[in-house]
VEXFI-371422 format. One record per residue (C-alpha): residue number from 1; x, y, z. Coordinates in Angstrom, 1 decimal. Layout:
BEGIN
+-----+--------+--------+--------+
|   n |      u |      v |      w |
+-----+--------+--------+--------+
| NUM |      X |      Y |      Z |
...
+-----+--------+--------+--------+
// end
This chain:
BEGIN
+-----+--------+--------+--------+
|   n |      u |      v |      w |
+-----+--------+--------+--------+
|   1 |    9.3 |   25.9 |   -4.3 |
|   2 |   11.0 |   21.9 |   -3.9 |
|   3 |   10.1 |   20.3 |   -6.6 |
|   4 |   10.3 |   17.0 |   -4.3 |
|   5 |    8.3 |   18.0 |   -1.9 |
|   6 |    5.0 |   18.4 |   -4.8 |
|   7 |    2.2 |   15.8 |   -4.8 |
|   8 |    1.2 |   14.3 |   -7.8 |
|   9 |   -1.9 |   16.5 |   -8.0 |
|  10 |    0.1 |   19.8 |   -8.1 |
|  11 |    3.3 |   18.6 |  -10.3 |
|  12 |    0.9 |   16.7 |  -12.8 |
|  13 |   -1.0 |   21.1 |  -13.0 |
|  14 |    2.9 |   22.5 |  -13.4 |
|  15 |    3.9 |   19.9 |  -15.9 |
|  16 |    0.6 |   20.8 |  -18.3 |
|  17 |    1.0 |   24.4 |  -17.9 |
|  18 |    5.1 |   23.8 |  -18.9 |
|  19 |    6.1 |   25.8 |  -15.8 |
|  20 |    8.3 |   22.8 |  -14.9 |
|  21 |   10.5 |   20.6 |  -16.6 |
|  22 |   10.3 |   16.8 |  -16.0 |
|  23 |   14.0 |   16.9 |  -16.0 |
|  24 |   14.2 |   19.5 |  -12.7 |
|  25 |   11.5 |   16.8 |  -10.8 |
|  26 |   13.7 |   13.9 |  -11.8 |
|  27 |   17.1 |   15.4 |  -10.7 |
|  28 |   15.1 |   17.2 |   -7.0 |
|  29 |   14.1 |   13.8 |   -6.6 |
|  30 |   17.3 |   12.1 |   -7.0 |
|  31 |   19.3 |   14.5 |   -5.3 |
|  32 |   16.6 |   13.4 |   -2.3 |
|  33 |   17.4 |   10.0 |   -2.9 |
|  34 |   21.3 |   11.4 |   -2.1 |
|  35 |   20.3 |   13.3 |    1.0 |
|  36 |   18.5 |   10.4 |    2.5 |
|  37 |   19.1 |    7.0 |    1.6 |
|  38 |   22.0 |    6.1 |    3.2 |
|  39 |   20.1 |    6.7 |    6.9 |
|  40 |   16.4 |    5.4 |    5.6 |
|  41 |   17.6 |    2.3 |    2.8 |
|  42 |   14.5 |    2.5 |    1.2 |
|  43 |   15.5 |    1.4 |   -2.5 |
|  44 |   16.7 |   -1.9 |   -3.1 |
|  45 |   17.9 |   -0.2 |   -6.7 |
|  46 |   17.7 |    2.9 |   -8.0 |
|  47 |   17.6 |    3.6 |  -11.4 |
|  48 |   19.0 |    7.2 |  -12.1 |
|  49 |   20.1 |    6.9 |  -15.7 |
|  50 |   17.0 |    5.4 |  -16.5 |
|  51 |   14.7 |    8.0 |  -15.4 |
|  52 |   16.6 |   10.9 |  -16.1 |
|  53 |   17.4 |    9.5 |  -19.7 |
|  54 |   13.4 |    8.8 |  -19.8 |
|  55 |   13.2 |   12.5 |  -18.5 |
|  56 |   14.7 |   13.6 |  -20.9 |
|  57 |   12.2 |   12.3 |  -23.2 |
|  58 |    9.3 |   13.5 |  -21.8 |
|  59 |   10.8 |   17.0 |  -21.3 |
|  60 |   10.9 |   16.4 |  -25.8 |
|  61 |    7.0 |   15.9 |  -25.5 |
|  62 |    6.4 |   18.4 |  -22.7 |
|  63 |    7.5 |   20.9 |  -25.4 |
|  64 |    5.2 |   18.9 |  -28.8 |
|  65 |    2.5 |   18.5 |  -27.6 |
|  66 |   -0.5 |   20.1 |  -26.3 |
|  67 |   -2.5 |   19.7 |  -22.7 |
|  68 |   -5.1 |   17.7 |  -24.1 |
|  69 |   -2.1 |   15.6 |  -26.2 |
|  70 |   -0.2 |   15.2 |  -23.0 |
|  71 |   -0.2 |   11.8 |  -21.4 |
|  72 |   -2.3 |   12.3 |  -17.6 |
|  73 |    1.1 |   11.8 |  -16.1 |
|  74 |    4.1 |   12.9 |  -18.0 |
|  75 |    7.4 |   13.1 |  -16.5 |
|  76 |    6.1 |   12.6 |  -12.6 |
|  77 |    8.3 |   10.1 |  -11.0 |
|  78 |    7.8 |    6.6 |   -9.1 |
|  79 |    9.0 |    3.5 |   -7.4 |
|  80 |    7.6 |    0.2 |   -7.1 |
|  81 |    8.4 |   -2.1 |   -4.6 |
|  82 |   10.9 |   -4.6 |   -6.1 |
|  83 |    7.5 |   -7.5 |   -6.0 |
|  84 |    6.8 |   -5.4 |   -8.8 |
|  85 |    9.1 |   -7.1 |  -12.4 |
|  86 |   10.8 |   -4.1 |  -14.6 |
|  87 |   11.9 |   -4.9 |  -17.8 |
|  88 |   15.8 |   -4.3 |  -17.8 |
|  89 |   15.8 |   -3.9 |  -14.1 |
|  90 |   16.7 |   -6.5 |  -11.3 |
|  91 |   13.7 |   -7.6 |   -9.3 |
|  92 |   14.5 |   -9.0 |   -6.5 |
|  93 |   11.5 |   -9.7 |   -4.2 |
|  94 |   14.0 |   -8.3 |   -1.1 |
|  95 |   15.0 |  -12.1 |   -1.4 |
|  96 |   18.5 |  -13.8 |   -2.2 |
|  97 |   17.5 |  -16.5 |   -4.4 |
|  98 |   16.3 |  -13.6 |   -7.2 |
|  99 |   19.6 |  -11.0 |   -6.3 |
| 100 |   20.5 |  -11.1 |   -9.9 |
| 101 |   17.2 |  -11.5 |  -11.5 |
| 102 |   16.1 |   -9.8 |  -14.4 |
| 103 |   12.5 |  -10.2 |  -15.7 |
| 104 |   12.4 |   -8.9 |  -19.8 |
| 105 |    8.6 |   -7.3 |  -19.2 |
| 106 |    7.2 |   -5.2 |  -17.4 |
| 107 |    4.1 |   -6.1 |  -14.6 |
| 108 |    1.1 |   -4.6 |  -16.0 |
| 109 |    0.9 |   -2.0 |  -13.6 |
| 110 |    4.4 |   -1.1 |  -14.2 |
| 111 |    3.4 |   -0.6 |  -17.8 |
| 112 |   -0.2 |    0.9 |  -17.4 |
| 113 |    1.9 |    3.7 |  -15.2 |
| 114 |    4.6 |    4.3 |  -18.0 |
| 115 |    1.7 |    4.3 |  -20.6 |
| 116 |    1.1 |    7.2 |  -18.9 |
| 117 |    3.8 |    9.4 |  -18.4 |
| 118 |    5.0 |    8.2 |  -15.1 |
| 119 |    9.0 |    7.9 |  -14.9 |
| 120 |   10.1 |    4.8 |  -13.1 |
| 121 |   13.6 |    5.7 |  -10.1 |
| 122 |   13.8 |    2.2 |   -8.4 |
| 123 |   12.3 |   -0.4 |   -6.3 |
| 124 |   12.0 |   -0.2 |   -3.1 |
| 125 |   12.9 |   -2.0 |    0.2 |
| 126 |   10.6 |   -5.1 |    0.9 |
| 127 |   10.2 |   -7.7 |    3.8 |
| 128 |   11.5 |  -10.1 |    2.0 |
| 129 |    9.0 |  -12.3 |    0.0 |
| 130 |    6.3 |   -9.7 |    0.9 |
| 131 |    6.2 |  -12.5 |    3.9 |
| 132 |    6.6 |   -9.8 |    7.3 |
| 133 |    5.8 |   -6.3 |    8.1 |
| 134 |    8.6 |   -4.4 |    9.2 |
| 135 |   11.4 |   -4.9 |    7.0 |
| 136 |   14.1 |   -5.8 |    8.6 |
| 137 |   15.5 |   -7.7 |    5.4 |
| 138 |   18.3 |   -9.8 |    6.6 |
| 139 |   20.3 |   -9.8 |    2.1 |
| 140 |   18.7 |   -5.9 |    1.5 |
| 141 |   18.6 |   -4.2 |    5.0 |
| 142 |   16.9 |   -2.8 |    7.4 |
| 143 |   14.3 |    0.5 |    6.2 |
| 144 |   13.9 |    2.9 |    9.5 |
| 145 |   11.0 |    5.0 |    9.9 |
| 146 |   12.0 |    8.5 |    8.7 |
| 147 |   10.0 |   10.2 |   12.2 |
| 148 |   12.4 |    8.0 |   14.9 |
| 149 |   15.1 |    6.2 |   13.0 |
| 150 |   14.9 |    3.0 |   15.9 |
| 151 |   11.8 |    2.2 |   14.6 |
| 152 |   10.3 |   -0.2 |   11.7 |
| 153 |    9.2 |    1.4 |    8.5 |
| 154 |    6.3 |   -1.2 |    8.8 |
| 155 |    5.8 |   -3.4 |    6.0 |
| 156 |    6.2 |   -5.3 |    4.0 |
| 157 |    6.0 |   -2.1 |    1.8 |
| 158 |    8.1 |   -0.2 |    3.7 |
| 159 |   11.0 |    1.2 |    1.9 |
| 160 |    7.5 |    2.7 |   -0.9 |
| 161 |    6.2 |    4.8 |    2.9 |
| 162 |   10.1 |    5.0 |    3.4 |
| 163 |   10.6 |    6.5 |    0.2 |
| 164 |    7.4 |    8.9 |    0.4 |
| 165 |    7.6 |    9.9 |    3.7 |
| 166 |   11.3 |   12.0 |    3.4 |
| 167 |   10.2 |   13.1 |    0.1 |
| 168 |   11.8 |   10.7 |   -2.7 |
| 169 |    9.8 |   10.7 |   -5.1 |
| 170 |    5.6 |   11.5 |   -4.9 |
| 171 |    4.3 |    7.8 |   -5.5 |
| 172 |    4.9 |    4.6 |   -4.5 |
| 173 |    3.5 |    1.2 |   -5.4 |
| 174 |    2.8 |   -1.5 |   -2.6 |
| 175 |    1.5 |   -4.5 |   -2.4 |
| 176 |   -0.5 |   -5.5 |    0.6 |
| 177 |   -1.5 |   -9.4 |    1.6 |
| 178 |   -2.6 |   -9.4 |    4.9 |
| 179 |   -2.2 |   -4.9 |    5.4 |
| 180 |    0.9 |   -4.8 |    3.7 |
| 181 |    0.5 |   -1.1 |    2.4 |
| 182 |   -1.7 |    0.4 |    4.8 |
| 183 |    0.3 |   -0.8 |    7.8 |
| 184 |    3.9 |    1.2 |    6.9 |
| 185 |    1.6 |    4.3 |    5.3 |
| 186 |    0.0 |    4.1 |    9.2 |
| 187 |    3.6 |    3.5 |   10.9 |
| 188 |    4.9 |    7.2 |    8.7 |
| 189 |    2.5 |    8.9 |    7.6 |
| 190 |    1.5 |    8.8 |    4.8 |
| 191 |   -1.5 |    7.2 |    2.3 |
| 192 |   -1.9 |    3.5 |    1.6 |
| 193 |   -5.2 |    2.0 |   -0.2 |
| 194 |   -5.9 |   -0.9 |   -0.9 |
| 195 |   -8.5 |   -1.2 |   -3.8 |
| 196 |  -11.1 |   -4.3 |   -4.4 |
| 197 |   -9.5 |   -7.3 |   -5.1 |
| 198 |   -9.4 |   -7.6 |   -8.8 |
| 199 |   -9.3 |   -4.0 |   -9.5 |
| 200 |   -5.3 |   -3.8 |  -10.3 |
| 201 |   -3.9 |   -6.8 |  -12.3 |
| 202 |   -1.1 |   -8.5 |  -10.0 |
| 203 |    0.5 |  -10.1 |  -13.5 |
| 204 |    4.2 |   -9.6 |  -13.1 |
| 205 |    4.0 |   -9.7 |   -9.1 |
| 206 |    5.4 |  -11.8 |   -7.0 |
| 207 |    3.1 |  -13.7 |   -5.7 |
| 208 |    2.7 |  -14.5 |   -1.7 |
| 209 |   -0.5 |  -15.4 |   -1.9 |
| 210 |   -3.5 |  -16.3 |   -4.7 |
| 211 |   -6.1 |  -15.8 |   -2.9 |
| 212 |   -4.9 |  -12.7 |   -0.6 |
| 213 |   -2.9 |  -10.4 |   -2.8 |
| 214 |   -4.4 |   -6.6 |   -3.7 |
| 215 |   -2.1 |   -4.0 |   -5.5 |
| 216 |   -2.1 |   -0.7 |   -5.0 |
| 217 |   -0.9 |    2.8 |   -4.6 |
| 218 |    0.9 |    4.8 |   -2.2 |
| 219 |    1.3 |    8.5 |   -2.1 |
| 220 |    1.2 |   11.5 |    0.4 |
| 221 |   -2.2 |   12.9 |   -0.3 |
| 222 |   -6.1 |   10.7 |   -0.7 |
| 223 |   -6.3 |   12.6 |   -4.1 |
| 224 |   -2.9 |   11.0 |   -5.5 |
| 225 |   -4.4 |    7.8 |   -4.5 |
| 226 |   -7.5 |    8.6 |   -6.6 |
| 227 |   -5.0 |   10.2 |   -9.3 |
| 228 |   -2.8 |    6.6 |   -9.2 |
| 229 |   -5.5 |    4.5 |   -9.1 |
| 230 |   -7.0 |    5.9 |  -12.4 |
| 231 |   -4.0 |    4.7 |  -14.0 |
| 232 |   -3.8 |    1.0 |  -12.5 |
| 233 |   -7.1 |   -0.1 |  -12.8 |
| 234 |   -8.5 |   -2.3 |  -15.0 |
| 235 |   -9.4 |   -5.8 |  -16.4 |
| 236 |   -6.7 |   -7.6 |  -17.7 |
| 237 |   -7.4 |  -10.4 |  -19.8 |
| 238 |   -4.1 |  -11.9 |  -18.7 |
| 239 |   -4.4 |  -12.0 |  -14.6 |
| 240 |   -6.6 |  -15.0 |  -14.1 |
| 241 |   -7.4 |  -12.6 |  -10.6 |
| 242 |   -8.0 |   -9.8 |  -12.5 |
| 243 |  -12.2 |   -8.7 |  -12.5 |
| 244 |  -14.1 |   -7.4 |  -15.7 |
| 245 |  -15.8 |   -4.5 |  -13.7 |
| 246 |  -16.0 |   -0.4 |  -15.5 |
| 247 |  -13.1 |    1.1 |  -14.0 |
| 248 |  -14.8 |    4.8 |  -13.7 |
| 249 |  -12.8 |    7.9 |  -12.8 |
| 250 |  -11.5 |    7.7 |   -9.0 |
| 251 |  -10.1 |   11.0 |   -8.7 |
| 252 |  -12.1 |   11.9 |   -5.6 |
| 253 |  -14.6 |   14.6 |   -6.4 |
| 254 |  -14.3 |   18.1 |   -3.9 |
| 255 |  -17.8 |   18.9 |   -4.4 |
| 256 |  -19.3 |   15.8 |   -3.1 |
| 257 |  -20.8 |   15.9 |    0.9 |
| 258 |  -20.6 |   13.4 |    3.6 |
| 259 |  -23.9 |   14.8 |    4.0 |
| 260 |  -26.1 |   11.7 |    5.2 |
| 261 |  -23.4 |    8.6 |    4.7 |
| 262 |  -23.2 |    6.2 |    7.4 |
| 263 |  -20.5 |    5.6 |    9.1 |
| 264 |  -19.8 |    3.1 |   11.8 |
| 265 |  -17.2 |    2.9 |   13.7 |
| 266 |  -15.7 |    0.1 |   14.7 |
| 267 |  -15.7 |   -0.2 |   18.7 |
| 268 |  -14.8 |   -3.9 |   19.7 |
| 269 |  -10.7 |   -2.7 |   17.8 |
| 270 |  -10.8 |    0.7 |   19.6 |
| 271 |  -10.5 |   -1.5 |   22.6 |
| 272 |   -7.8 |   -3.7 |   21.3 |
| 273 |   -6.0 |    0.4 |   20.5 |
| 274 |   -3.8 |    2.0 |   22.8 |
| 275 |   -5.2 |    4.6 |   24.5 |
| 276 |   -3.5 |    7.3 |   21.8 |
| 277 |   -4.8 |    5.8 |   19.3 |
| 278 |   -8.5 |    4.9 |   20.2 |
| 279 |   -8.4 |    8.7 |   21.1 |
| 280 |   -7.7 |    9.9 |   17.7 |
| 281 |  -10.4 |    7.6 |   16.1 |
| 282 |  -13.0 |    9.1 |   18.1 |
| 283 |  -11.5 |   13.0 |   17.6 |
| 284 |  -11.6 |   11.7 |   13.5 |
| 285 |  -15.3 |   10.0 |   14.4 |
| 286 |  -16.4 |   13.6 |   15.3 |
| 287 |  -14.7 |   15.4 |   12.5 |
| 288 |  -17.1 |   12.8 |    9.8 |
| 289 |  -19.8 |   13.5 |   12.0 |
| 290 |  -18.7 |   17.7 |   11.4 |
| 291 |  -18.8 |   17.2 |    7.4 |
| 292 |  -22.2 |   15.9 |    7.7 |
| 293 |  -21.6 |   12.0 |    8.0 |
| 294 |  -24.0 |   10.0 |   10.6 |
| 295 |  -21.7 |    8.3 |   12.7 |
| 296 |  -22.7 |    5.4 |   15.1 |
| 297 |  -20.2 |    2.6 |   16.9 |
| 298 |  -21.2 |   -0.6 |   15.6 |
| 299 |  -20.1 |   -4.2 |   17.2 |
| 300 |  -17.8 |   -6.4 |   14.5 |
| 301 |  -15.9 |   -8.2 |   16.5 |
| 302 |  -17.1 |  -11.0 |   14.1 |
| 303 |  -13.8 |   -9.7 |   12.2 |
| 304 |  -11.2 |  -10.9 |   14.6 |
| 305 |  -12.3 |  -14.6 |   12.5 |
| 306 |  -11.2 |  -12.8 |    9.5 |
| 307 |   -7.9 |  -11.7 |   10.8 |
| 308 |   -7.6 |  -15.4 |   12.3 |
| 309 |   -8.4 |  -17.4 |    8.7 |
| 310 |   -6.4 |  -14.6 |    6.8 |
| 311 |   -3.4 |  -15.4 |    9.7 |
| 312 |   -3.7 |  -19.2 |    8.6 |
| 313 |   -3.8 |  -18.9 |    5.0 |
| 314 |   -0.8 |  -16.3 |    4.3 |
| 315 |    1.8 |  -18.7 |    5.0 |
| 316 |   -0.1 |  -21.8 |    3.5 |
| 317 |   -0.2 |  -19.9 |    0.3 |
| 318 |    3.6 |  -18.7 |    0.8 |
| 319 |    4.6 |  -22.5 |    1.4 |
| 320 |    2.8 |  -23.9 |   -1.5 |
| 321 |    4.4 |  -20.7 |   -4.0 |
| 322 |    7.6 |  -21.6 |   -2.2 |
| 323 |    7.3 |  -25.3 |   -1.9 |
| 324 |    9.7 |  -26.8 |   -3.6 |
| 325 |   13.0 |  -24.1 |   -2.2 |
| 326 |   12.6 |  -23.9 |    0.5 |
| 327 |   12.5 |  -27.6 |    0.8 |
| 328 |   15.5 |  -28.0 |   -1.2 |
| 329 |   17.3 |  -25.0 |   -0.5 |
| 330 |   16.5 |  -23.4 |    2.7 |
| 331 |   19.2 |  -21.8 |    3.5 |
| 332 |   18.8 |  -18.8 |    0.9 |
| 333 |   15.5 |  -17.4 |    3.2 |
| 334 |   16.3 |  -15.6 |    6.3 |
| 335 |   15.2 |  -17.3 |    9.5 |
| 336 |   12.0 |  -15.2 |   10.2 |
| 337 |   10.2 |  -16.1 |    6.6 |
| 338 |   11.6 |  -19.9 |    6.9 |
| 339 |    9.6 |  -20.1 |    9.9 |
| 340 |    6.8 |  -19.1 |    9.1 |
| 341 |    7.1 |  -20.7 |    5.9 |
| 342 |    7.2 |  -24.4 |    7.5 |
| 343 |    4.8 |  -22.7 |    9.7 |
| 344 |    2.3 |  -22.9 |    6.4 |
| 345 |    3.7 |  -26.3 |    5.5 |
| 346 |    2.5 |  -27.8 |    8.8 |
| 347 |   -1.2 |  -26.6 |    8.5 |
| 348 |   -4.0 |  -28.9 |    7.7 |
| 349 |   -6.1 |  -29.4 |    4.7 |
| 350 |   -8.3 |  -29.1 |    7.0 |
| 351 |   -7.7 |  -26.1 |    9.2 |
| 352 |   -7.3 |  -24.6 |    5.8 |
| 353 |  -11.1 |  -25.1 |    4.4 |
| 354 |  -12.3 |  -24.1 |    7.8 |
| 355 |  -10.2 |  -20.5 |    7.4 |
| 356 |  -11.3 |  -21.0 |    3.1 |
| 357 |  -15.4 |  -21.1 |    5.4 |
| 358 |  -14.6 |  -18.4 |    6.9 |
| 359 |  -13.8 |  -16.1 |    4.0 |
| 360 |  -17.0 |  -17.1 |    2.6 |
| 361 |  -19.0 |  -16.3 |    6.3 |
| 362 |  -17.4 |  -12.7 |    6.4 |
| 363 |  -18.0 |  -12.0 |    3.1 |
| 364 |  -21.6 |  -12.6 |    3.9 |
| 365 |  -21.4 |  -10.8 |    7.2 |
| 366 |  -19.5 |   -7.9 |    5.7 |
| 367 |  -21.6 |   -7.8 |    2.6 |
| 368 |  -25.1 |   -7.5 |    4.7 |
| 369 |  -23.2 |   -4.5 |    7.3 |
| 370 |  -22.7 |   -2.4 |    4.5 |
| 371 |  -26.4 |   -2.7 |    3.2 |
| 372 |  -26.4 |   -0.8 |    6.4 |
| 373 |  -23.3 |    1.4 |    6.5 |
| 374 |  -21.6 |    3.3 |    3.4 |
| 375 |  -18.3 |    2.8 |    5.7 |
| 376 |  -16.5 |    0.9 |    8.1 |
| 377 |  -14.0 |    3.1 |   10.4 |
| 378 |  -11.3 |    1.8 |   12.3 |
| 379 |   -7.3 |    2.1 |   13.4 |
| 380 |   -4.9 |    1.4 |   10.6 |
| 381 |   -2.6 |   -0.5 |   13.3 |
| 382 |   -3.0 |   -0.8 |   17.4 |
| 383 |    0.1 |    0.7 |   18.3 |
| 384 |    2.5 |    3.0 |   16.4 |
| 385 |    5.7 |    1.6 |   15.3 |
| 386 |    7.1 |   -0.5 |   17.6 |
| 387 |   11.3 |    0.1 |   18.2 |
| 388 |   13.7 |   -2.3 |   15.7 |
| 389 |   15.5 |   -3.5 |   18.3 |
| 390 |   12.7 |   -6.2 |   20.4 |
| 391 |    9.8 |   -8.5 |   19.9 |
| 392 |   11.0 |  -10.1 |   16.5 |
| 393 |    9.0 |  -10.8 |   12.8 |
| 394 |    6.9 |  -12.9 |   13.9 |
| 395 |    5.4 |  -11.6 |   16.9 |
| 396 |    5.6 |   -7.8 |   14.7 |
| 397 |    3.3 |   -9.6 |   12.7 |
| 398 |    0.4 |  -10.6 |   15.1 |
| 399 |    0.7 |   -6.9 |   16.6 |
| 400 |    0.1 |   -5.2 |   13.2 |
| 401 |   -2.0 |   -7.1 |   11.1 |
| 402 |   -5.4 |   -7.6 |   13.8 |
| 403 |   -6.4 |   -4.0 |   12.2 |
| 404 |   -5.9 |   -4.7 |    8.3 |
| 405 |   -6.0 |   -8.7 |    7.2 |
| 406 |   -9.3 |   -9.3 |    7.8 |
| 407 |  -10.1 |   -6.8 |    4.6 |
| 408 |   -7.9 |   -8.8 |    2.5 |
| 409 |  -10.0 |  -12.0 |    3.4 |
| 410 |  -12.8 |  -10.3 |    2.7 |
| 411 |  -11.5 |   -8.3 |   -0.8 |
| 412 |  -13.1 |   -5.2 |    0.1 |
| 413 |  -11.0 |   -1.7 |   -0.1 |
| 414 |   -9.4 |   -0.2 |    2.6 |
| 415 |   -7.0 |    3.0 |    3.0 |
| 416 |   -5.2 |    4.5 |    5.9 |
| 417 |   -4.4 |    8.0 |    5.7 |
| 418 |   -2.9 |    9.9 |    8.6 |
| 419 |   -4.6 |   11.3 |   11.4 |
| 420 |   -2.2 |   12.5 |   14.2 |
| 421 |    0.6 |   11.4 |   16.5 |
| 422 |    1.3 |    9.7 |   19.7 |
| 423 |    4.5 |   10.9 |   20.9 |
| 424 |    6.0 |   12.1 |   17.3 |
| 425 |    4.9 |    8.8 |   15.9 |
| 426 |    2.3 |    9.1 |   13.3 |
| 427 |   -1.7 |    7.5 |   13.7 |
| 428 |   -3.6 |    5.9 |   10.5 |
| 429 |   -6.6 |    6.0 |   10.4 |
| 430 |   -8.5 |    3.4 |    8.1 |
| 431 |  -11.7 |    3.7 |    6.1 |
| 432 |  -13.0 |    0.7 |    4.7 |
| 433 |  -16.3 |    0.4 |    1.8 |
| 434 |  -18.2 |   -2.3 |   -0.1 |
| 435 |  -16.6 |   -4.2 |   -2.8 |
| 436 |  -16.1 |   -2.3 |   -5.8 |
| 437 |  -17.1 |    1.3 |   -4.5 |
| 438 |  -12.9 |    2.8 |   -3.9 |
| 439 |  -15.4 |    6.0 |   -5.1 |
| 440 |  -16.7 |    6.5 |   -1.6 |
| 441 |  -13.4 |    5.6 |    0.4 |
| 442 |  -11.6 |    8.5 |   -1.6 |
| 443 |  -14.3 |   10.4 |   -1.1 |
| 444 |  -14.2 |   10.2 |    2.5 |
| 445 |  -10.9 |   10.0 |    3.0 |
| 446 |  -10.3 |   13.8 |    1.0 |
| 447 |  -12.6 |   15.3 |    2.7 |
| 448 |  -11.5 |   14.3 |    6.1 |
| 449 |   -8.1 |   15.2 |    4.9 |
| 450 |   -9.1 |   18.4 |    3.9 |
| 451 |  -10.8 |   19.1 |    7.4 |
| 452 |   -7.6 |   17.5 |    9.0 |
| 453 |   -4.5 |   19.0 |    7.5 |
+-----+--------+--------+--------+
// end
């Protein structure tokens, strides 16, 4: 049994039954990092010794406590995108000016996962300041796609997706402003979940956009995404963007049926996708129909307005956060990042206000959509992983965010999960739900995953 290949739910059961040790799990993951990291470059920092020390403590608790007394994820390793503050461990944001930044406190989500018993194995590579979708980073190097080392891993949470795909870790954290969880999940063949905005605390996470940022889990199964969200979600009174709502239980309920669940298949977005991806989506729709759901094609071309508004707001908000540094010391940024920040700063107040107007309008239209349908189905990306050499990061952003960015602007939950391959490269299926309805999105993904696998 390869411990590093097991999912969270499997590890959870074996640890609680005291059949495996957290020490052995951590060592198995560190061994896999040793085997794969040099060619993949998924990590900026590996915290091997800290993880080993925590694993020994977890093992002592495992031997001492009953199943009922154990923290829910005792001894299970995870990695965090290098935007999350980690006490005593450097947090770089994938940029040069933070290369020696060592926070004194954990981000709220990191603290919650540690309280649930999880062990941090390291900080994963990211597109610089999260403003890009390739994770081709001039400061920390390029994270390569495990399915083809000449291809991008996606971004900006590319390191997290690649580490999951190569079984270096069973769980990871990402952030998502225009698709930065779902795009790399799609391109690397793993699961990435963006919850409703306000569901998960953003405190202690380096911002890209104060208006669009989301934090969420990345895993190798839908069930694991729900399990992680259980530990991550919940109101944070110290986070201005956190919303006070009951958390609920996000672990998918296996007995739940999709009978009569109403699903809209986004025909407009199928027309924009490569032929192999369109075919995979139609086959996925048939799977949902076989599970009892009612699937019909819908015209949501108006979401393209949301994509354009997100594309304007993201660099504009990024330029606001980085305003002083990009003027005083522009040389600290990579070329593509500086170009996007300057473009963001150049937008007029009128353009930005009109984008915010679009945001209000498409939120209203999405609310109307979910009065008729329970879920929306579309591809995660229009193409599979592009080559590292070729289009630059700015061009790649236009290519890869079109199907994901609307749901950052609207703030509703969306998941990407594997649904097939095209020429050996993964295809991602995206399921979108109404605000605060993560459970329905997870259940649909879980049901599909059970049949598709």
